[in-house]
C-alpha positions in Angstrom: -23.2 -0.1 -15.1 -23.5 -2.3 -11.6 -20.6 -2.0 -9.7 -18.4 -5.1 -8.7 -19.0 -6.6 -5.4 -15.3 -7.4 -3.6 -14.6 -8.5 -0.2 -11.3 -7.1 0.4 -9.8 -4.3 -1.8 -6.3 -3.0 -1.3 -4.6 -0.1 -2.9 -1.4 1.6 -2.1 1.3 4.3 -3.4 -1.7 6.6 -4.8 0.5 9.7 -3.8 -2.3 12.2 -3.8 -0.3 15.7 -3.9 1.8 14.3 -6.5 1.9 15.4 -10.2 2.4 11.8 -11.0 -0.6 10.4 -9.2 -3.0 9.1 -11.8 -6.3 10.2 -9.8 -8.7 10.1 -12.9 -8.2 6.2 -13.5 -8.1 5.9 -9.6 -11.6 7.3 -9.6 -12.7 5.0 -12.6 -11.6 1.9 -10.7 -13.2 3.3 -7.1 -16.6 4.1 -8.9 -16.7 0.4 -10.7 -16.4 -1.5 -7.1 -18.3 -2.1 -4.0 -16.2 -3.4 -1.5 -16.7 -4.7 2.1 -13.0 -3.5 3.2 -10.9 -1.0 1.2 -7.6 -0.9 2.5 -5.4 2.0 1.8 -2.0 0.6 2.3 0.5 3.5 3.0 1.2 6.4 0.9 -2.1 7.0 -0.1 -1.3 11.0 0.4 2.2 12.3 -0.2 2.8 14.5 2.6 6.4 14.8 1.5 5.1 16.9 -1.5 3.2 19.5 0.4 5.7 21.9 0.0 4.8 22.1 -3.7 1.2 23.5 -2.8 -0.2 21.1 -5.7 -3.6 19.3 -4.7 -5.8 19.8 -7.8 -9.3 19.0 -7.5 -9.1 15.8 -9.1 -6.9 14.6 -6.1 -9.7 16.5 -3.6 -12.4 14.3 -5.2 -10.6 10.9 -4.8 -10.5 11.8 -0.8 -14.5 12.8 -1.1 -14.9 9.6 -2.9 -13.4 7.6 -0.2 -15.0 9.4 2.5 -18.6 8.8 0.4 -17.7 5.0 0.4 -17.3 5.0 4.3 -20.3 6.7 4.9 -22.5 4.1 2.9 -20.7 1.1 4.9 -17.4 0.4 3.4 -14.9 -0.3 5.8 -12.0 2.1 5.2 -8.4 1.1 6.9 -5.9 3.8 6.3 -2.4 2.1 6.8 0.4 4.4 7.0 3.6 4.4 4.9 6.6 6.6 4.6 5.2 9.6 2.6 2.5 9.9 5.3 4.1 8.9 8.3 3.0 12.0 10.0 -0.2 10.1 10.4 1.2 7.3 12.4 0.8 9.2 15.5 -2.8 8.6 15.1 -2.6 4.8 15.1 -5.6 3.1 16.3 -7.9 6.3 15.8 -11.5 5.6 14.5 -13.8 7.7 12.8 -16.8 5.9 12.2 -16.1 3.1 9.4 -12.8 4.8 8.7 -9.6 3.5 10.8 -5.9 4.4 10.9 -3.2 2.0 11.5 0.0 1.4 11.0 -0.4 -2.7 10.0 -3.0 -5.2 10.2 -3.8 -8.7 10.6 -6.9 -9.8 8.6 -8.6 -13.2 8.8 -9.6 -14.4 5.5 -11.4 -17.8 5.1 -9.6 -19.5 8.0 -6.1 -17.9 7.0 -4.2 -14.7 8.1 -3.0 -11.8 6.0 -0.6 -9.6 7.4 -0.7 -6.1 5.9 1.6 -3.2 6.1 3.4 -0.8 4.0 6.9 -2.1 3.8 8.9 0.8 4.8 9.9 -0.6 7.9 12.5 -2.7 6.1 14.4 0.2 4.3 17.1 0.9 6.8 17.7 -3.0 7.6 18.1 -3.6 3.9 20.2 -0.6 3.5 22.5 -1.0 6.7 23.2 -4.7 6.7 21.4 -8.2 6.2 22.0 -8.8 9.8 19.5 -6.2 10.7 16.7 -8.1 8.8 16.9 -10.8 11.4 15.6 -8.7 14.1 12.1 -8.2 12.2 11.2 -11.3 14.2 11.0 -9.0 17.1 7.8 -7.7 15.6 6.6 -5.0 13.6 6.7 -2.2 16.5 10.3 -2.9 16.9 11.1 -2.5 13.4 9.1 0.7 13.1 10.9 2.5 16.0 14.5 1.1 14.7 13.5 3.0 11.1 12.7 6.1 12.9 15.6 6.3 15.2 18.2 5.6 12.0 16.2 8.0 9.8 16.4 10.5 12.7 20.4 9.8 12.7 20.4 10.4 8.8 18.6 13.6 8.9 20.8 14.9 11.6 23.9 13.9 9.5 22.4 15.8 6.4 21.6 12.6 4.4 18.4 11.7 2.4 15.8 9.3 3.8 16.7 5.9 2.3 13.9 4.2 0.4 14.4 0.9 -1.1 11.3 1.9 -3.6 13.6 4.8 -4.9 16.6 2.6 -5.1 14.6 -0.1 -7.3 13.3 3.1 -9.5 16.4 4.5 -10.2 18.8 1.8 -10.2 17.9 -0.6 -12.9 20.8 -2.7 -12.4 20.4 -3.4 -8.8 16.2 -3.5 -9.1 16.0 -7.5 -8.8 18.6 -7.4 -5.6 16.5 -5.1 -3.8 13.2 -6.5 -4.5 14.3 -9.9 -3.8 15.5 -9.0 -0.4 12.6 -7.1 0.3 10.1 -9.9 -0.6 12.3 -12.4 1.2 12.5 -9.8 4.6 8.5 -9.8 4.4 7.7 -13.5 3.7 10.4 -14.6 6.7 8.9 -12.3 9.1 5.4 -13.5 8.0 6.0 -17.2 8.3 7.9 -16.5 11.9 4.4 -15.2 12.9 2.5 -17.9 11.3 0.7 -15.5 8.5 -0.7 -17.2 5.5 -0.4 -13.8 3.2 1.8 -10.9 3.6 0.7 -7.9 1.8 2.9 -4.8 1.4 3.2 -1.7 -1.1 5.8 0.6 -1.1 7.8 -0.8 -4.1 5.5 -0.2 -6.7 5.6 -3.5 -7.9 2.6 -5.5 -8.2 3.2 -9.3 -7.6 1.6 -12.3 -6.2 3.9 -15.0 -5.5 3.7 -18.1 -3.4 7.0 -19.5 -1.4 7.4 -22.9 0.4 10.5 -23.1 3.1 11.1 -25.4 5.8 9.3 -22.9 8.0 6.1 -23.2 6.2 4.3 -21.9 3.1 3.2 -18.4 2.6 1.9 -16.1 -0.3 3.8 -12.9 -0.9 1.3 -9.9 -2.5 2.1 -6.2 -3.6 -0.6 -4.2 -4.7 1.8 -1.9 -7.0 0.7 1.8 -7.2 -1.0 4.4 -9.2 2.0 6.3 -10.3 3.2 4.0 -12.8 1.4 0.2 -12.5 -2.0 1.6 -11.7 -3.0 -1.7 -9.7 -4.8 -3.0 -7.1 -5.3 -6.1 -5.1 -8.8 -7.8 -4.9 -9.8 -10.6 -2.6 -13.1 -12.7 -3.5 -14.4 -16.1 -3.5 -11.3 -17.4 -1.2 -8.7 -16.1 -3.4 -6.4 -13.1 -4.2 -5.8 -11.6 -8.0 -4.0 -8.4 -9.2 -6.3 -5.9 -10.9 -4.5 -3.8 -13.3 -5.9 -0.4 -14.6 -4.1 -1.2 -18.3 -5.3 -4.5 -19.0 -8.7 -4.6 -17.1 -9.4 -1.3 -17.9 -13.2 -0.6 -17.7 -15.6 0.6 -20.5 -16.6 4.0 -20.4 -19.4 4.8 -17.9 -20.8 7.2 -15.7 -21.1 5.4 -12.0 -21.4 8.8 -10.3 -21.3 12.8 -10.7 -17.7 13.1 -10.0 -16.8 10.6 -12.9 -18.7 12.5 -15.4 -16.8 15.6 -14.8 -13.4 13.7 -15.4 -11.6 13.1 -18.6 -10.3 9.4 -18.9 -7.6 8.3 -21.3 
């Protein structure tokens, strides 16, 4: 089967190392595409779960697949999130065509896309709405603020705050948290003159365009490979959401790794 050629693919929240990760379905998807750029937008590896010593062969094959794609010319950009934040100390590292970043600005057909995981808004959403106004100071400021406040929470014996966890565990307030998250992302992107703002983190695939007095911006969320099994694809000057459940591929064997897996 011929692979689909795509300009940019964004996937996030794969959570390799977690039993909830759908590695087989992700392998099928990756084996069906040939992207120029593959952006892994945070929580690709779930370092928080490493204490469980769970990392099956199917998860290792995903890593092998990504490295193989990079070796064949795909530019792979690993953007760090909260579950893999230990990798943030390697920000701006380059290994061949594989890059590690904490956020990315991408120029696409005359427009600018700001891509980051989204966890930088967690503490400000939890603490107070006025903290969200500080987002105009820049991504680096938000990242440092998040680290400092999480450090204090840890010292006080409190659990790290995650708006994604709040959305998943509190149905009553899920819409509120999601709405505040989107507004924070849109407002910050508009203040920087970006046309697209692309996040993961909250496990909710979404494409929505907002117009305010400050301009027009499209919010995109790549969803996850735990529940939604979704990705973002950019080709022919437009973004679309890929959803494995609805856009499921007909069975095919694109490579040897896929042959060894049982696809549901």
